[in-house]
C-alpha positions as CSV (number, residue, x, y, z in Angstrom):
1,X,27.6,-69.0,14.3
2,X,30.8,-69.9,12.5
3,X,30.9,-73.4,14.0
4,X,27.5,-74.0,12.5
5,X,28.3,-72.7,9.1
6,X,31.5,-74.7,8.9
7,X,29.5,-77.9,9.0
8,X,28.0,-77.3,5.6
9,X,29.6,-77.7,2.2
10,X,30.0,-74.0,1.2
11,X,32.4,-72.7,-1.4
12,X,34.8,-71.5,1.3
13,X,35.0,-70.2,4.8
14,X,32.4,-67.7,5.9
15,X,33.6,-64.1,6.0
16,X,30.4,-62.6,7.2
17,X,27.2,-63.9,8.9
18,X,24.4,-61.4,9.6
19,X,20.7,-61.6,10.5
20,X,18.4,-61.5,7.5
21,X,14.7,-61.0,7.1
22,X,11.9,-60.9,9.7
23,X,10.4,-64.4,9.6
24,X,8.1,-65.4,12.5
25,X,8.8,-69.1,12.4
26,X,12.5,-69.6,11.5
27,X,15.5,-67.4,12.2
28,X,17.5,-66.5,9.1
29,X,21.1,-65.3,8.5
30,X,22.9,-64.2,5.3
31,X,26.2,-65.9,5.0
32,X,29.0,-64.6,2.7
33,X,32.1,-66.4,1.5
34,X,34.7,-65.0,-0.9
35,X,32.8,-66.4,-3.8
36,X,29.1,-66.9,-2.9
37,X,26.2,-66.1,-0.6
38,X,24.0,-68.4,1.3
39,X,20.9,-68.3,3.5
40,X,21.4,-70.1,6.9
41,X,18.2,-70.9,8.9
42,X,17.5,-72.2,12.3
43,X,14.3,-74.2,11.8
44,X,11.6,-74.1,14.4
45,X,11.3,-77.7,15.4
46,X,8.4,-76.9,17.7
47,X,6.3,-76.0,14.6
48,X,8.0,-78.6,12.4
49,X,8.9,-81.6,14.6
50,X,9.8,-83.9,11.7
51,X,12.9,-82.1,10.4
52,X,14.0,-85.1,8.3
53,X,10.6,-85.3,6.5
54,X,10.5,-81.5,6.1
55,X,13.9,-81.5,4.5
56,X,13.2,-84.4,2.2
57,X,10.0,-82.7,1.0
58,X,11.9,-79.6,0.0
59,X,14.7,-81.5,-1.7
60,X,12.3,-83.7,-3.7
61,X,10.2,-80.7,-4.8
62,X,13.1,-78.4,-5.7
63,X,14.9,-81.1,-7.6
64,X,11.7,-81.7,-9.7
65,X,11.3,-78.0,-10.2
66,X,14.9,-77.6,-11.3
67,X,14.6,-80.3,-13.9
68,X,11.4,-78.7,-15.3
69,X,13.0,-75.3,-15.5
70,X,16.0,-76.6,-17.3
71,X,13.7,-78.0,-20.0
72,X,11.6,-74.9,-20.3
73,X,12.2,-71.8,-22.4
74,X,11.2,-68.1,-22.2
75,X,9.8,-66.9,-18.9
76,X,9.3,-70.5,-17.7
77,X,12.9,-71.2,-18.3
78,X,14.0,-68.2,-16.3
79,X,12.2,-69.3,-13.1
80,X,14.5,-70.1,-10.2
81,X,14.1,-72.4,-7.2
82,X,15.7,-73.0,-3.9
83,X,18.8,-75.2,-3.6
84,X,19.6,-76.9,-0.3
85,X,23.3,-77.2,0.6
86,X,24.3,-80.5,2.3
87,X,26.3,-80.9,5.5
88,X,29.7,-82.4,5.4
89,X,28.1,-85.7,6.3
90,X,25.6,-85.4,3.3
91,X,22.4,-84.5,5.3
92,X,20.1,-81.6,4.4
93,X,20.0,-80.5,8.0
94,X,22.2,-80.2,11.1
95,X,21.3,-80.7,14.7
96,X,23.6,-78.8,17.1
97,X,24.7,-79.6,20.7
98,X,21.8,-77.5,22.1
99,X,19.2,-79.4,20.1
100,X,18.6,-76.7,17.5
101,X,18.2,-77.6,13.8
102,X,19.9,-75.8,11.0
103,X,19.9,-75.8,7.2
104,X,21.5,-73.8,4.4
105,X,20.2,-72.6,1.0
106,X,22.0,-70.9,-1.9
107,X,21.1,-67.2,-1.7
108,X,18.8,-66.0,-4.5
109,X,20.5,-62.6,-5.2
110,X,19.1,-59.7,-7.1
111,X,15.4,-60.5,-6.3
112,X,13.0,-58.6,-4.1
113,X,9.8,-59.4,-2.2
114,X,6.8,-57.2,-1.3
115,X,4.8,-57.4,1.9
116,X,2.2,-55.2,0.2
117,X,1.4,-55.4,-3.6
118,X,2.0,-51.9,-5.0
119,X,0.6,-52.3,-8.5
120,X,-1.6,-54.6,-10.6
121,X,1.5,-55.4,-12.6
122,X,3.2,-56.8,-9.6
123,X,0.2,-58.9,-8.8
124,X,0.1,-60.3,-12.3
125,X,3.9,-61.1,-12.3
126,X,3.9,-62.7,-8.9
127,X,0.8,-64.8,-9.8
128,X,2.5,-66.1,-12.9
129,X,5.5,-67.3,-10.9
130,X,3.1,-69.1,-8.4
131,X,1.4,-70.5,-11.5
132,X,4.6,-72.0,-12.8
133,X,5.2,-73.6,-9.4
134,X,1.9,-75.4,-9.7
135,X,2.3,-76.2,-13.4
136,X,5.8,-77.7,-13.0
137,X,4.6,-79.9,-10.1
138,X,1.5,-81.0,-12.0
139,X,3.0,-84.5,-12.7
140,X,4.7,-84.9,-9.3
141,X,3.1,-87.7,-7.2
142,X,1.6,-86.0,-4.1
143,X,1.9,-89.3,-2.2
144,X,5.7,-88.8,-2.1
145,X,5.3,-85.7,0.1
146,X,4.9,-86.1,3.9
147,X,2.1,-83.9,5.4
148,X,4.4,-82.2,8.0
149,X,1.4,-80.1,9.2
150,X,-1.6,-82.5,8.9
151,X,-4.9,-80.8,8.1
152,X,-3.2,-77.4,7.7
153,X,-5.9,-76.0,5.5
154,X,-8.7,-78.4,6.4
155,X,-11.4,-76.0,7.5
156,X,-13.5,-78.9,8.9
157,X,-10.7,-79.7,11.3
158,X,-10.1,-76.0,12.0
159,X,-13.8,-75.5,12.9
160,X,-13.6,-78.5,15.3
161,X,-10.7,-76.9,17.1
162,X,-12.6,-73.6,17.1
163,X,-15.6,-75.4,18.8
164,X,-13.4,-76.9,21.4
165,X,-11.7,-73.6,22.2
166,X,-15.0,-71.7,22.6
167,X,-16.8,-74.3,24.6
168,X,-14.1,-75.7,26.8
169,X,-12.2,-72.5,27.7
170,X,-11.6,-72.0,31.4
171,X,-11.0,-69.2,33.8
172,X,-10.5,-65.6,32.7
173,X,-10.4,-66.7,29.0
174,X,-14.2,-67.3,29.2
175,X,-14.6,-63.5,29.0
176,X,-13.0,-63.6,25.6
177,X,-15.6,-66.0,24.3
178,X,-18.4,-64.0,25.9
179,X,-17.2,-60.8,24.2
180,X,-17.0,-62.5,20.8
181,X,-20.5,-63.7,20.4
182,X,-21.1,-61.6,17.2
183,X,-17.9,-63.1,15.6
184,X,-18.8,-66.6,16.7
185,X,-22.3,-66.2,15.1
186,X,-20.7,-65.0,11.8
187,X,-18.2,-67.9,11.8
188,X,-21.0,-70.5,12.3
189,X,-23.3,-68.8,9.7
190,X,-20.6,-69.1,7.0
191,X,-19.5,-72.6,7.9
192,X,-21.6,-74.5,5.4
193,X,-20.6,-72.4,2.5
194,X,-16.9,-72.4,3.6
195,X,-16.7,-76.1,3.9
196,X,-18.0,-76.8,0.4
197,X,-14.6,-77.1,-1.2
198,X,-13.3,-79.4,1.5
199,X,-16.3,-81.6,1.1
200,X,-15.9,-81.8,-2.7
201,X,-12.2,-82.6,-2.3
202,X,-13.0,-85.4,0.1
203,X,-15.3,-86.9,-2.5
204,X,-12.5,-87.0,-5.0
205,X,-13.8,-84.4,-7.4
206,X,-10.7,-82.2,-7.0
207,X,-7.2,-83.4,-7.8
208,X,-4.8,-83.8,-4.9
209,X,-1.6,-81.9,-5.9
210,X,1.7,-80.8,-4.4
211,X,0.9,-77.3,-3.3
212,X,2.8,-74.6,-1.5
213,X,0.1,-73.8,1.1
214,X,1.5,-70.5,2.2
215,X,1.3,-68.3,-0.9
216,X,1.4,-64.9,0.8
217,X,2.6,-62.4,-1.7
218,X,5.9,-61.9,0.1
219,X,6.8,-65.6,-0.7
220,X,7.3,-64.9,-4.4
221,X,10.4,-63.0,-5.5
222,X,10.4,-60.6,-8.4
223,X,13.2,-58.9,-10.3
224,X,13.7,-55.2,-9.9
225,X,12.1,-54.9,-13.3
226,X,9.0,-56.6,-12.1
227,X,9.2,-60.2,-13.4
228,X,8.2,-63.0,-11.0
229,X,11.1,-65.5,-10.8
230,X,11.1,-67.6,-7.7
231,X,8.7,-69.1,-5.1
232,X,10.3,-69.4,-1.6
233,X,9.5,-70.5,1.9
234,X,8.7,-74.2,1.0
235,X,8.3,-75.5,4.6
236,X,4.5,-76.0,4.0
237,X,4.8,-77.8,0.7
238,X,2.3,-80.7,1.1
239,X,-0.4,-82.5,-0.6
240,X,-3.3,-80.1,-1.2
241,X,-5.5,-78.5,-3.9
242,X,-5.0,-75.5,-6.2
243,X,-7.5,-73.6,-4.2
244,X,-5.2,-73.3,-1.2
245,X,-2.5,-71.6,-3.3
246,X,-4.6,-69.4,-5.4
247,X,-6.8,-68.5,-2.5
248,X,-4.0,-67.4,-0.2
249,X,-2.4,-65.5,-3.0
250,X,-5.5,-63.5,-3.9
251,X,-6.2,-63.0,-0.1
252,X,-3.0,-61.2,0.3
253,X,-2.4,-59.7,-3.1
254,X,-5.8,-58.0,-3.5
255,X,-6.7,-56.9,0.1
256,X,-6.8,-53.2,0.7
257,X,-5.5,-53.4,4.3
258,X,-3.1,-55.5,6.4
259,X,-4.6,-58.5,8.1
260,X,-4.4,-56.8,11.5
261,X,-6.0,-53.5,10.5
262,X,-8.6,-52.7,13.2
263,X,-10.7,-50.4,11.1
264,X,-13.1,-52.7,9.3
265,X,-14.2,-49.8,7.0
266,X,-10.7,-50.0,5.4
267,X,-11.0,-53.7,4.6
268,X,-11.9,-54.5,1.1
269,X,-10.6,-55.9,-2.2
270,X,-8.7,-53.9,-4.9
271,X,-10.5,-55.0,-8.1
272,X,-7.6,-54.2,-10.4
273,X,-5.2,-56.3,-8.3
274,X,-7.7,-59.1,-7.9
275,X,-8.2,-59.2,-11.7
276,X,-4.5,-59.0,-12.4
277,X,-3.5,-61.8,-10.0
278,X,-6.3,-64.0,-11.3
279,X,-5.4,-63.4,-14.9
280,X,-1.7,-63.9,-14.2
281,X,-2.3,-67.2,-12.4
282,X,-4.7,-68.6,-15.0
283,X,-2.5,-67.5,-17.9
284,X,0.0,-70.2,-16.7
285,X,-2.2,-72.8,-15.1
286,X,-5.6,-72.8,-17.0
287,X,-4.6,-75.7,-19.3
288,X,-3.5,-77.8,-16.3
289,X,-6.7,-77.4,-14.3
290,X,-9.9,-79.4,-14.5
291,X,-13.4,-77.9,-15.0
292,X,-14.2,-78.7,-11.4
293,X,-11.0,-77.0,-10.2
294,X,-11.8,-73.9,-12.3
295,X,-15.4,-73.9,-11.1
296,X,-14.5,-73.7,-7.4
297,X,-11.5,-71.3,-7.9
298,X,-13.5,-68.1,-7.3
299,X,-14.5,-69.3,-3.8
300,X,-10.8,-69.8,-2.8
301,X,-10.0,-66.4,-1.6
302,X,-13.0,-66.3,0.8
303,X,-12.1,-69.8,2.0
304,X,-8.5,-68.9,2.9
305,X,-9.6,-65.6,4.6
306,X,-12.2,-67.6,6.6
307,X,-9.6,-70.2,7.6
308,X,-7.4,-67.4,8.9
309,X,-10.3,-65.8,10.8
310,X,-11.1,-69.2,12.5
311,X,-7.5,-69.8,13.4
312,X,-7.0,-66.3,14.8
313,X,-10.1,-66.5,16.9
314,X,-9.3,-70.0,18.1
315,X,-5.9,-68.8,19.3
316,X,-7.5,-65.8,21.0
317,X,-9.8,-68.1,22.9
318,X,-6.9,-70.4,23.8
319,X,-4.9,-67.5,25.2
320,X,-2.7,-66.6,22.2
321,X,-0.5,-69.6,22.3
322,X,0.3,-69.9,18.6
323,X,0.5,-66.5,17.0
324,X,2.8,-63.8,18.3
325,X,0.8,-60.7,19.4
326,X,1.7,-57.1,20.0
327,X,-1.2,-56.3,22.3
328,X,-3.9,-58.2,24.2
329,X,-6.6,-58.2,21.5
330,X,-4.3,-58.6,18.5
331,X,-5.7,-62.0,17.5
332,X,-9.3,-60.8,17.9
333,X,-8.6,-57.8,15.6
334,X,-7.0,-60.2,13.1
335,X,-10.0,-62.5,13.3
336,X,-12.5,-59.7,12.8
337,X,-10.4,-58.4,9.9
338,X,-10.3,-61.7,8.1
339,X,-14.0,-62.4,8.6
340,X,-14.8,-59.1,6.9
341,X,-12.4,-59.9,4.1
342,X,-14.0,-63.3,3.6
343,X,-17.4,-61.7,3.3
344,X,-16.1,-59.2,0.8
345,X,-14.4,-61.9,-1.2
346,X,-17.6,-64.0,-1.3
347,X,-19.1,-61.1,-3.2
348,X,-16.4,-61.4,-5.8
349,X,-17.2,-65.1,-6.4
350,X,-21.0,-64.7,-6.7
């Protein structure tokens, strides 16, 4: 690992390199020099084949965020963002002799993340930080950002892939489709309602913004005192709509169970956390959102849960080729879980 680290412009030689975190896509390592700490990552180029565009997206967005933060005051001025470290040749990424791709960020010390939101106060604080992310990028031209994962949250496209998977599956995988008829019927029954936001966006009613697109609650970092200060994991930053970010945030911040909980009776929405996240997000973004964006915002959580359900079931029909699984029906359990959550969240938007 030392030969990789030495190719980047660090403050000095690395004295320690150790695994960090438990990401499913990229492998991460904490690097220490005498003076500073860094985050080294091996980027999964099978998921993100255009590493140059991916890196340029992150650099453009973080540079813009940094300028906005420097001009802000109070909590807004305390926000932090990622900082890429260039290689000795001045690139934002490195390709090694084995064909693997690497990058380095400054390490954001003293901040913590939560896989599960413990209190409404945490939900509120994290939502405000996500809100600043959207607010600071309000004037950033989305056309400058390359869609490294085209149609990532396009539910119309996801439903087409779902249809292909369930109708063209071969061999033993056909049994998976046969056992999922109740889930398939529920997916199809919800399709018209769940494609409404996409259709409105395609008509130009909703503003195309630079959005994060993966606002799980563990992608926002808080201080030990509970203040939201940094949004991380920017690989999916792409042109999108506010509903993708708010929706995924509320999906993960307010759910009463993990997304692979098999007991559907445990799946619901914590009203206090739901309200806290919503109030926190809107306290920062309301003045930057149009009437149309605000009108469709309550449907966002259900949409993102539905998207995840469709993706999990599609992968189940295809033989679990995308998501890592711990047992044979893991993706089926996830799909059922997120379908139930989507239905519960629809009740919150009515």
